[in-house]
N, C-alpha and C positions, 0 to 999 in steps of 0.2 A: 648633628646640626640643628640650630633652633634661628626661630625668627619669627615676625610677624607678618601675616598674610591677610590681605583683602581681595575676595572676588565679588565682582558686582556687574549688573548688566549681562548677563552670559545668555547665548543661546547654544544649545547643544546641536551636533551633527545629527544624521538620521539613525546612528547607533550609539545613543547616549551612554549605553555601559561602557563603551570605549573612551568616553570624553573625560578629560582631566586637565586640570592647570596643576604644575609641577616645576620641581627645582630638578634639572637635568644638567648633564655635562659628561666630562671623560677625565679620567685619572691618568697622569701622564708622569712618566719617569724625569730624572733631572735634565736628559737630552732632547725633551719634549716628545719622546716617543709615547703614543697611545698605549697605555696597559688594558685598560678597560673602560667600557661606558660606564659612567657613574649610575649607581643604584639610585632609584627615587625613592627616599624614604618618606618625602611629604608629598602628597598629591590631593588634591581638593577636588570635590566632583558636584558641590553645591554652593551657592552663593554663601559668604561668611555672616553677613548681617552685620558686619563692622569689622575692626582689625581683630585678628584671631591669633594668639601665640600658640605656635605648634613645635614639636621635636621630634627628631627621628635619628636613627644612627645605621651604620654600615661600616663593614670591615674594608680596610684599605689593603691592596695586594702588597707583596714585598717590592721596595725599590720607589713606592710613589712619593713623588714629589712636590706634584702640582694639580689643583684642582681646577680645570678648565669648566666655570658653572655658568649657567644661564636659565632665567625663569623661561616656561613654554606653555602654550595652551594646546592640547591637542584634540582636535574635533571639536572646539569651543571657538567662540568669539565672546568677547567681553573685555572687562577690565581686570588685570591681575597686577596687583602691587605687593612688591617685598620691601620689609624695612629690618634693621637690626638682624641680618643675616650672621649668624656665627658658627663657626666650625670648631670643634674641640677635638683635640686628637688625644686619644687614652692609650694607655700602655698594652700590648699584646696580651691576650688571655692566655 
């Protein structure tokens, strides 16, 4: 997964070590059944100071057909923008 991310005007909760902006979601099979919560290979904990290119990887379980994704702020308030989000499926190891 890769994309461009912008995190601005943030205010952390009382436990800043838990605060993060991230891309999360679930991995579904072809029938729409949830297989796992999607790992969060990209998470930000500080303002980016402008658009930042990031990438991360995670393994999909057998039978994965759909990624149900969404950006999120965990114990944060602020502006989190995502652009050019791309997922590449790689052959199994």
